[in-house]
C-alpha positions as CSV (number, residue, x, y, z in Angstrom):
1,M,-66.0,-0.5,-138.7
2,T,-66.2,2.4,-135.8
3,K,-66.8,5.8,-135.7
4,S,-66.0,6.4,-132.0
5,Q,-64.3,9.8,-132.0
6,L,-62.1,8.6,-129.3
7,V,-60.9,6.0,-131.2
8,E,-59.8,8.3,-133.9
9,K,-58.3,10.7,-131.9
10,L,-56.1,7.8,-130.3
11,H,-55.2,6.3,-134.0
12,Q,-53.7,10.5,-134.4
13,V,-51.6,10.2,-131.3
14,S,-50.4,7.1,-132.1
15,R,-49.3,8.0,-135.2
16,G,-48.0,11.5,-134.4
17,V,-49.9,13.7,-136.5
18,S,-52.3,16.8,-135.9
19,R,-55.3,16.8,-138.0
20,R,-55.9,19.7,-140.4
21,I,-59.1,21.1,-141.4
22,G,-59.1,23.1,-144.3
23,L,-56.3,23.6,-146.6
24,T,-54.1,26.5,-145.0
25,P,-52.2,25.8,-141.3
26,A,-54.1,28.3,-139.5
27,T,-56.7,25.9,-139.7
28,E,-54.6,23.2,-138.5
29,V,-56.2,21.6,-134.8
30,Q,-53.1,20.7,-132.6
31,L,-53.7,17.6,-131.4
32,P,-52.5,16.6,-127.3
33,A,-49.2,14.2,-126.9
34,I,-51.5,12.4,-124.4
35,I,-55.4,12.2,-124.9
36,L,-56.9,13.5,-121.2
37,L,-60.2,11.2,-120.5
38,A,-61.8,11.9,-117.1
39,S,-63.5,8.8,-115.5
40,L,-66.4,10.6,-113.1
41,R,-68.1,8.8,-110.3
42,S,-71.5,10.4,-110.4
43,T,-74.2,11.6,-113.8
44,A,-73.8,14.8,-111.7
45,A,-73.9,17.8,-114.2
46,E,-71.5,19.7,-112.5
47,L,-68.9,18.0,-111.9
48,A,-68.9,17.1,-116.0
49,Q,-69.0,20.5,-116.4
50,A,-65.6,21.1,-114.3
51,V,-63.4,18.4,-115.9
52,L,-64.4,19.5,-119.3
53,Q,-64.2,23.4,-118.2
54,A,-60.5,22.1,-117.1
55,G,-59.3,20.4,-120.2
56,A,-60.4,17.0,-120.4
57,D,-60.6,15.5,-123.9
58,A,-63.4,12.8,-122.8
59,L,-65.6,11.7,-120.1
60,I,-66.1,8.0,-118.9
61,C,-69.4,7.9,-117.0
62,P,-70.5,4.7,-114.5
63,G,-72.7,2.4,-116.5
64,Q,-75.7,0.3,-115.3
65,L,-77.1,-1.7,-117.7
66,P,-80.1,-0.8,-119.6
67,G,-83.3,-2.2,-118.2
68,K,-82.4,-2.2,-114.8
69,E,-84.3,-0.4,-112.1
70,D,-81.2,1.8,-111.2
71,S,-80.1,2.0,-114.6
72,T,-77.9,4.7,-115.2
73,I,-77.3,4.8,-118.9
74,E,-80.8,4.9,-119.6
75,S,-81.6,8.3,-117.0
76,Q,-82.3,11.9,-118.3
77,A,-79.2,12.7,-115.8
78,F,-77.1,10.2,-118.2
79,H,-78.7,11.9,-121.1
80,S,-77.7,15.3,-119.7
81,L,-74.0,14.3,-119.7
82,L,-74.3,13.6,-123.1
83,E,-75.4,17.3,-124.2
84,I,-72.7,19.0,-121.4
85,A,-69.7,16.9,-123.3
86,G,-70.9,18.0,-126.8
87,D,-68.1,17.2,-129.6
88,R,-66.3,15.7,-127.0
89,P,-66.2,12.1,-127.0
90,C,-68.4,10.2,-124.0
91,G,-68.5,6.7,-122.8
92,V,-69.5,4.5,-119.9
93,T,-67.9,1.8,-118.3
94,L,-70.2,-1.1,-117.9
95,E,-70.2,-1.9,-113.9
96,D,-72.2,-5.4,-114.1
97,T,-71.1,-8.7,-114.9
98,L,-73.9,-10.0,-116.1
99,I,-75.4,-8.6,-119.0
100,D,-77.1,-10.4,-122.0
101,A,-76.7,-10.2,-126.2
102,S,-80.1,-7.8,-125.9
103,K,-78.9,-5.1,-123.2
104,V,-75.3,-4.9,-125.0
105,E,-77.4,-4.5,-128.5
106,R,-79.5,-1.1,-126.5
107,L,-76.0,0.2,-125.9
108,G,-75.0,0.6,-129.6
109,T,-78.7,3.4,-129.7
110,L,-78.1,5.4,-127.0
111,G,-75.3,7.9,-128.3
112,L,-72.4,6.9,-126.7
113,D,-69.1,7.3,-128.4
114,F,-67.1,4.6,-126.5
115,V,-67.9,2.0,-124.4
116,C,-65.0,0.5,-121.3
117,F,-65.5,-3.1,-120.0
118,R,-63.5,-6.2,-118.7
119,A,-62.7,-9.5,-120.6
120,N,-65.2,-11.1,-118.0
121,Q,-68.3,-9.6,-119.5
122,A,-70.0,-10.8,-122.3
123,A,-68.5,-11.4,-125.9
124,A,-71.3,-9.9,-127.6
125,I,-69.8,-6.7,-126.6
126,L,-67.2,-7.3,-129.3
127,R,-70.1,-7.2,-132.0
128,L,-70.8,-3.7,-131.4
129,S,-69.7,-1.8,-134.7
130,H,-70.8,1.8,-134.0
131,I,-69.2,2.8,-131.1
132,G,-65.5,2.4,-129.8
133,K,-64.5,-0.8,-127.2
134,V,-62.0,-0.2,-124.8
135,L,-61.3,-3.6,-123.2
136,S,-60.0,-3.2,-119.2
137,I,-57.0,-5.4,-118.3
138,D,-54.8,-5.3,-115.1
139,L,-50.7,-6.1,-115.6
140,S,-51.3,-9.7,-114.4
141,H,-51.3,-11.3,-117.3
142,D,-47.9,-12.3,-119.5
143,P,-47.4,-9.7,-122.2
144,R,-47.0,-12.2,-125.0
145,L,-50.6,-13.8,-124.8
146,L,-51.5,-9.9,-124.6
147,A,-50.3,-10.0,-128.2
148,T,-53.7,-12.3,-129.3
149,L,-56.0,-9.1,-128.4
150,N,-54.3,-7.9,-131.8
151,D,-57.1,-9.9,-133.1
152,L,-59.9,-9.5,-131.6
153,P,-62.5,-6.8,-132.6
154,I,-61.1,-4.3,-130.0
155,D,-60.1,-0.5,-130.1
156,A,-58.2,0.4,-127.4
157,L,-56.8,-1.1,-124.2
158,Q,-56.7,0.0,-120.6
159,L,-54.4,-1.2,-118.2
160,N,-54.7,-1.4,-114.9
161,V,-52.1,-1.4,-112.2
162,N,-51.4,-4.3,-110.1
163,E,-52.6,-3.5,-106.6
164,G,-50.7,-5.4,-103.6
165,Q,-50.2,-4.7,-100.0
166,N,-46.7,-4.2,-100.5
167,R,-47.0,-1.6,-103.5
168,P,-46.0,2.2,-103.0
169,P,-49.2,4.5,-103.7
170,I,-46.6,6.0,-106.9
171,L,-45.5,5.2,-110.4
172,I,-42.6,2.5,-110.0
173,V,-39.9,1.1,-112.5
174,Q,-42.2,-2.1,-112.6
175,D,-44.9,-0.1,-114.1
176,L,-43.3,1.4,-116.6
177,I,-41.4,-2.3,-117.6
178,R,-45.3,-3.5,-117.8
179,Y,-46.4,-0.7,-120.0
180,R,-43.7,-0.8,-122.4
181,Q,-43.9,-4.7,-122.7
182,V,-47.9,-3.9,-123.7
183,C,-46.6,-1.2,-126.0
184,D,-44.2,-3.3,-128.0
185,V,-46.9,-6.5,-128.8
186,I,-49.9,-4.2,-129.0
187,R,-50.8,-2.6,-132.1
188,K,-53.7,-0.9,-130.8
189,P,-53.7,2.4,-128.5
190,V,-52.7,2.0,-125.2
191,L,-54.8,3.9,-122.4
192,V,-53.2,3.8,-118.7
193,S,-55.7,4.3,-115.8
194,S,-54.1,6.6,-112.9
195,Q,-55.8,5.0,-109.9
196,G,-54.3,7.4,-107.3
197,V,-50.3,6.4,-108.7
198,L,-49.9,8.5,-111.5
199,Q,-49.2,12.2,-110.5
200,P,-48.8,14.8,-113.8
201,D,-44.9,14.6,-113.7
202,D,-45.2,11.1,-114.8
203,L,-46.7,12.1,-118.3
204,V,-43.5,13.0,-119.8
205,Q,-42.6,8.8,-119.3
206,L,-45.6,7.7,-120.2
207,R,-45.5,9.7,-123.5
208,D,-41.7,8.8,-123.9
209,L,-43.0,5.0,-123.5
210,G,-45.8,5.3,-126.2
211,I,-49.0,5.5,-124.1
212,E,-51.7,7.5,-126.1
213,G,-54.2,7.9,-123.6
214,V,-54.2,8.4,-119.8
215,I,-57.9,7.7,-117.8
216,L,-58.1,9.9,-114.5
217,E,-60.4,8.7,-112.0
218,M,-62.5,11.1,-109.6
219,T,-62.2,9.9,-106.2
220,P,-65.8,9.2,-104.0
221,G,-67.0,12.3,-102.8
222,M,-64.3,14.7,-104.5
223,N,-66.4,17.8,-105.7
224,A,-66.1,20.4,-108.5
225,Q,-63.8,22.3,-107.3
226,E,-61.5,19.5,-106.5
227,A,-62.1,17.9,-110.1
228,E,-61.5,20.6,-111.8
229,A,-58.1,21.5,-110.0
230,R,-57.3,17.6,-110.3
231,V,-57.9,17.5,-114.2
232,A,-56.3,21.1,-114.9
233,S,-52.6,20.0,-113.0
234,F,-52.6,16.8,-115.6
235,H,-53.9,19.3,-118.6
236,T,-51.2,21.9,-117.9
237,V,-48.5,19.2,-118.2
238,I,-49.7,17.6,-121.9
239,K,-50.2,21.0,-122.7
240,G,-46.3,21.5,-122.2
241,L,-45.4,18.6,-124.1
242,G,-45.8,19.6,-127.3
243,R,-47.0,17.2,-130.5
244,P,-47.7,13.6,-130.0
245,L,-44.3,12.0,-130.6
246,G,-46.0,8.5,-132.3
247,R,-46.0,4.7,-131.2
248,T,-42.1,3.2,-131.9
249,R,-42.7,-0.3,-131.1
250,L,-39.6,-3.1,-130.6
251,G,-40.8,-4.5,-134.3
252,D,-40.0,-0.9,-136.0
253,V,-36.4,-0.6,-135.1
254,L,-33.3,-2.8,-136.7
255,I,-31.7,-4.0,-133.7
256,P,-28.8,-6.7,-134.2
257,P,-30.0,-10.5,-132.9
258,I,-28.0,-11.3,-129.9
259,S,-27.3,-15.1,-131.3
260,G,-27.3,-16.1,-134.7
261,R,-30.7,-17.3,-134.4
262,P,-33.3,-14.8,-136.0
263,Q,-35.3,-13.3,-133.2
264,E,-39.5,-13.2,-133.6
265,G,-40.9,-9.7,-133.7
266,I,-37.4,-7.9,-134.9
267,L,-36.8,-6.5,-138.3
268,K,-34.0,-8.5,-139.8
269,P,-31.5,-6.6,-142.9
270,E,-32.2,-8.0,-146.6
271,A,-30.2,-9.9,-148.0
272,P,-27.5,-7.9,-150.5
273,E,-28.4,-9.1,-153.9
274,E,-25.5,-11.3,-155.5
Protein backbone atom coordinates (compact mmCIF):
# COMPACT_ATOMS: atom_id res chain seq x y z
CA MET A 1 0.00 0.00 0.00
CA THR A 2 1.35 3.40 -0.97
CA LYS A 3 2.53 5.82 1.67
CA SER A 4 2.15 8.86 -0.60
CA GLN A 5 1.13 12.06 1.18
CA LEU A 6 -0.47 13.35 -2.02
CA VAL A 7 -2.62 10.26 -2.41
CA GLU A 8 -3.74 10.46 1.21
CA LYS A 9 -4.73 14.13 0.82
CA LEU A 10 -6.66 13.37 -2.36
CA HIS A 11 -8.57 10.57 -0.63
CA GLN A 12 -9.40 12.87 2.28
CA VAL A 13 -10.80 15.45 -0.15
CA SER A 14 -12.74 12.70 -1.92
CA ARG A 15 -14.28 11.62 1.38
CA GLY A 16 -15.05 15.20 2.31
CA VAL A 17 -13.30 15.11 5.69
CA SER A 18 -10.72 17.20 7.49
CA ARG A 19 -7.67 15.77 9.19
CA ARG A 20 -7.58 16.17 12.97
CA ILE A 21 -4.37 16.36 14.95
CA GLY A 22 -4.78 15.50 18.61
CA LEU A 23 -8.13 15.46 20.38
CA THR A 24 -9.28 19.07 20.49
CA PRO A 25 -11.11 21.01 17.75
CA ALA A 26 -8.44 23.72 17.90
CA THR A 27 -5.89 21.34 16.37
CA GLU A 28 -8.01 20.32 13.39
CA VAL A 29 -6.27 20.86 10.05
CA GLN A 30 -8.68 22.18 7.45
CA LEU A 31 -8.29 20.49 4.08
CA PRO A 32 -8.74 22.55 0.92
CA ALA A 33 -11.72 21.77 -1.28
CA ILE A 34 -9.29 21.06 -4.15
CA ILE A 35 -5.64 20.04 -3.91
CA LEU A 36 -3.47 22.44 -5.95
CA LEU A 37 -0.37 21.01 -7.62
CA ALA A 38 2.16 23.25 -9.36
CA SER A 39 3.88 21.63 -12.35
CA LEU A 40 7.31 23.16 -13.01
CA ARG A 41 9.17 23.27 -16.31
CA SER A 42 12.59 23.38 -14.64
CA THR A 43 14.35 22.55 -11.38
CA ALA A 44 15.05 26.22 -10.59
CA ALA A 45 14.91 26.69 -6.82
CA GLU A 46 13.45 30.21 -6.99
CA LEU A 47 10.53 28.94 -9.07
CA ALA A 48 9.73 26.19 -6.56
CA GLN A 49 9.97 28.57 -3.63
CA ALA A 50 7.64 31.03 -5.37
CA VAL A 51 4.82 28.56 -6.06
CA LEU A 52 5.03 27.04 -2.58
CA GLN A 53 4.88 30.47 -1.00
CA ALA A 54 1.83 31.25 -3.14
CA GLY A 55 -0.05 28.24 -1.74
CA ALA A 56 0.73 25.17 -3.86
CA ASP A 57 -0.03 21.96 -1.96
CA ALA A 58 2.44 19.86 -3.97
CA LEU A 59 5.19 20.14 -6.61
CA ILE A 60 5.55 18.26 -9.89
CA CYS A 61 8.99 18.44 -11.48
CA PRO A 62 10.18 17.39 -14.95
CA GLY A 63 11.68 13.93 -14.75
CA GLN A 64 14.39 12.72 -17.09
CA LEU A 65 15.18 9.10 -16.32
CA PRO A 66 17.87 7.93 -13.90
CA GLY A 67 21.03 6.87 -15.70
CA LYS A 68 20.74 9.40 -18.54
CA GLU A 69 23.43 12.03 -18.99
CA ASP A 70 20.83 14.81 -18.69
CA SER A 71 18.94 13.12 -15.86
CA THR A 72 17.10 15.72 -13.82
CA ILE A 73 15.90 13.21 -11.22
CA GLU A 74 19.42 12.43 -10.04
CA SER A 75 20.74 15.99 -10.26
CA GLN A 76 21.70 18.09 -7.26
CA ALA A 77 19.12 20.68 -8.32
CA PHE A 78 16.36 18.07 -8.06
CA HIS A 79 17.44 17.00 -4.58
CA SER A 80 17.40 20.67 -3.59
CA LEU A 81 13.76 20.84 -4.70
CA LEU A 82 12.92 17.96 -2.38
CA GLU A 83 14.44 19.92 0.49
CA ILE A 84 12.60 23.10 -0.52
CA ALA A 85 9.28 21.22 -0.66
CA GLY A 86 9.74 20.15 2.97
CA ASP A 87 6.59 18.42 4.22
CA ARG A 88 4.69 19.08 0.99
CA PRO A 89 4.57 16.22 -1.54
CA CYS A 90 7.01 16.37 -4.44
CA GLY A 91 6.77 14.18 -7.52
CA VAL A 92 7.84 13.97 -11.14
CA THR A 93 6.32 13.63 -14.58
CA LEU A 94 8.19 10.93 -16.50
CA GLU A 95 9.03 12.42 -19.89
CA ASP A 96 10.81 9.50 -21.57
CA THR A 97 8.73 6.71 -23.09
CA LEU A 98 11.64 4.24 -23.06
CA ILE A 99 12.06 3.22 -19.45
CA ASP A 100 13.10 -0.25 -18.32
CA ALA A 101 12.32 -2.08 -15.09
CA SER A 102 15.71 -1.38 -13.48
CA LYS A 103 15.29 2.37 -13.88
CA VAL A 104 11.74 2.17 -12.58
CA GLU A 105 13.00 0.49 -9.41
CA ARG A 106 15.45 3.34 -8.82
CA LEU A 107 12.55 5.81 -8.85
CA GLY A 108 11.42 4.34 -5.55
CA THR A 109 14.73 5.21 -3.87
CA LEU A 110 14.98 8.92 -4.69
CA GLY A 111 12.65 10.38 -2.05
CA LEU A 112 9.73 11.01 -4.42
CA ASP A 113 6.19 11.07 -3.07
CA PHE A 114 4.50 10.28 -6.39
CA VAL A 115 5.09 9.86 -10.10
CA CYS A 116 2.93 10.92 -13.07
CA PHE A 117 3.11 8.73 -16.17
CA ARG A 118 1.28 7.84 -19.38
CA ALA A 119 -0.32 4.61 -20.54
CA ASN A 120 2.36 4.10 -23.23
CA GLN A 121 5.11 3.84 -20.61
CA ALA A 122 6.48 0.75 -18.88
CA ALA A 123 4.00 -1.41 -16.97
CA ALA A 124 6.79 -1.87 -14.39
CA ILE A 125 5.77 1.54 -13.02
CA LEU A 126 2.67 -0.14 -11.60
CA ARG A 127 4.88 -2.26 -9.36
CA LEU A 128 6.14 0.76 -7.42
CA SER A 129 4.69 0.21 -3.97
CA HIS A 130 5.96 3.07 -1.80
CA ILE A 131 5.13 6.10 -3.95
CA GLY A 132 1.90 7.32 -5.48
CA LYS A 133 1.12 6.50 -9.10
CA VAL A 134 -0.85 9.04 -11.16
CA LEU A 135 -1.87 7.90 -14.65
CA SER A 136 -2.24 10.69 -17.23
CA ILE A 137 -4.84 10.20 -19.98
CA ASP A 138 -6.69 12.36 -22.48
CA LEU A 139 -10.44 12.55 -22.83
CA SER A 140 -10.63 10.72 -26.16
CA HIS A 141 -11.21 7.41 -24.35
CA ASP A 142 -14.70 6.06 -23.82
CA PRO A 143 -15.48 6.69 -20.12
CA ARG A 144 -16.94 3.18 -19.88
CA LEU A 145 -13.56 1.72 -20.81
CA LEU A 146 -11.92 3.85 -18.13
CA ALA A 147 -13.77 1.80 -15.51
CA THR A 148 -11.16 -0.91 -16.07
CA LEU A 149 -8.63 1.40 -14.37
CA ASN A 150 -10.36 0.70 -11.06
CA ASP A 151 -8.72 -2.73 -11.12
CA LEU A 152 -5.19 -1.48 -11.89
CA PRO A 153 -2.73 -0.54 -9.11
CA ILE A 154 -2.82 3.18 -9.80
CA ASP A 155 -3.67 5.73 -7.12
CA ALA A 156 -5.14 8.65 -9.09
CA LEU A 157 -6.09 9.71 -12.60
CA GLN A 158 -4.89 12.87 -14.36
CA LEU A 159 -7.26 14.12 -17.08
CA ASN A 160 -5.91 16.13 -20.00
CA VAL A 161 -8.23 18.16 -22.21
CA ASN A 162 -8.54 17.26 -25.87
CA GLU A 163 -6.59 19.61 -28.09
CA GLY A 164 -7.81 20.49 -31.56
CA GLN A 165 -7.71 23.21 -34.17
CA ASN A 166 -11.25 24.36 -33.37
CA ARG A 167 -10.94 24.15 -29.60
CA PRO A 168 -11.24 27.53 -27.80
CA PRO A 169 -8.62 28.17 -25.07
CA ILE A 170 -11.23 28.09 -22.31
CA LEU A 171 -13.09 25.48 -20.28
CA ILE A 172 -16.09 24.39 -22.34
CA VAL A 173 -19.28 22.49 -21.49
CA GLN A 174 -17.99 19.38 -23.28
CA ASP A 175 -15.05 19.29 -20.84
CA LEU A 176 -17.41 19.33 -17.87
CA ILE A 177 -19.52 16.55 -19.36
CA ARG A 178 -16.49 14.31 -19.84
CA TYR A 179 -15.10 15.12 -16.38
CA ARG A 180 -18.39 14.13 -14.80
CA GLN A 181 -18.56 10.93 -16.84
CA VAL A 182 -15.11 9.95 -15.59
CA CYS A 183 -15.94 10.81 -11.96
CA ASP A 184 -19.02 8.58 -12.19
CA VAL A 185 -17.08 5.46 -13.18
CA ILE A 186 -13.69 5.95 -11.48
CA ARG A 187 -13.34 5.05 -7.80
CA LYS A 188 -9.96 6.79 -7.53
CA PRO A 189 -9.17 10.50 -7.06
CA VAL A 190 -9.30 12.54 -10.27
CA LEU A 191 -7.06 15.48 -11.10
CA VAL A 192 -7.45 17.91 -14.02
CA SER A 193 -4.58 19.59 -15.88
CA SER A 194 -4.96 23.30 -16.52
CA GLN A 195 -3.13 23.23 -19.90
CA GLY A 196 -3.64 26.95 -20.36
CA VAL A 197 -7.41 26.40 -20.39
CA LEU A 198 -8.49 26.60 -16.75
CA GLN A 199 -9.05 29.92 -15.04
CA PRO A 200 -9.44 30.46 -11.28
CA ASP A 201 -13.21 30.91 -11.54
CA ASP A 202 -13.51 27.45 -13.13
CA LEU A 203 -12.56 25.83 -9.81
CA VAL A 204 -16.10 26.15 -8.44
CA GLN A 205 -17.52 23.98 -11.24
CA LEU A 206 -14.69 21.46 -10.92
CA ARG A 207 -15.30 21.16 -7.18
CA ASP A 208 -19.01 20.59 -7.78
CA LEU A 209 -18.23 17.82 -10.30
CA GLY A 210 -16.14 15.93 -7.76
CA ILE A 211 -12.64 16.77 -9.02
CA GLU A 212 -10.16 16.33 -6.14
CA GLY A 213 -7.12 18.09 -7.57
CA VAL A 214 -5.92 20.58 -10.20
CA ILE A 215 -2.49 20.51 -11.83
CA LEU A 216 -1.42 24.04 -12.67
CA GLU A 217 1.29 24.06 -15.35
CA MET A 218 3.86 26.81 -15.40
CA THR A 219 4.39 28.03 -18.97
CA PRO A 220 7.86 28.00 -20.56
CA GLY A 221 9.88 31.09 -19.70
CA MET A 222 7.68 32.03 -16.74
CA ASN A 223 9.70 33.73 -14.02
CA ALA A 224 9.26 33.33 -10.28
CA GLN A 225 7.07 36.43 -9.89
CA GLU A 226 4.72 35.36 -12.68
CA ALA A 227 4.52 31.82 -11.32
CA GLU A 228 3.75 33.07 -7.82
CA ALA A 229 0.97 35.32 -9.11
CA ARG A 230 -0.57 32.49 -11.14
CA VAL A 231 -0.61 30.03 -8.25
CA ALA A 232 -1.86 32.70 -5.83
CA SER A 233 -4.86 33.48 -8.06
CA PHE A 234 -5.97 29.83 -7.92
CA HIS A 235 -5.13 29.44 -4.23
CA THR A 236 -7.28 32.45 -3.32
CA VAL A 237 -10.34 30.94 -5.01
CA ILE A 238 -9.74 27.54 -3.37
CA LYS A 239 -9.64 29.16 0.07
CA GLY A 240 -13.03 30.67 -0.65
CA LEU A 241 -14.53 27.27 -1.50
CA GLY A 242 -14.45 26.16 2.13
CA ARG A 243 -14.41 22.51 3.21
CA PRO A 244 -14.25 19.57 0.76
CA LEU A 245 -17.69 18.41 -0.36
CA GLY A 246 -16.66 14.83 -1.10
CA ARG A 247 -17.31 12.89 -4.29
CA THR A 248 -20.87 11.86 -5.15
CA ARG A 249 -20.95 9.23 -7.89
CA LEU A 250 -23.88 8.11 -9.98
CA GLY A 251 -24.08 4.87 -8.03
CA ASP A 252 -24.24 6.73 -4.72
CA VAL A 253 -27.70 8.17 -5.32
CA LEU A 254 -31.06 6.56 -6.01
CA ILE A 255 -32.28 7.27 -9.52
CA PRO A 256 -35.41 5.54 -10.86
CA PRO A 257 -34.76 3.55 -14.07
CA ILE A 258 -36.17 4.97 -17.26
CA SER A 259 -37.34 1.54 -18.44
CA GLY A 260 -38.39 -1.55 -16.57
CA ARG A 261 -34.92 -3.08 -16.90
CA PRO A 262 -32.37 -2.61 -14.06
CA GLN A 263 -29.68 -0.14 -15.03
CA GLU A 264 -26.06 -0.99 -14.37
CA GLY A 265 -24.39 1.18 -11.73
CA ILE A 266 -27.63 2.55 -10.30
CA LEU A 267 -28.80 1.55 -6.87
CA LYS A 268 -32.19 -0.19 -6.74
CA PRO A 269 -34.58 -0.09 -3.77
CA GLU A 270 -34.83 -3.27 -1.75
CA ALA A 271 -37.99 -5.32 -2.18
CA PRO A 272 -40.39 -5.05 0.79
CA GLU A 273 -40.50 -8.02 3.09
CA GLU A 274 -43.61 -10.20 2.72
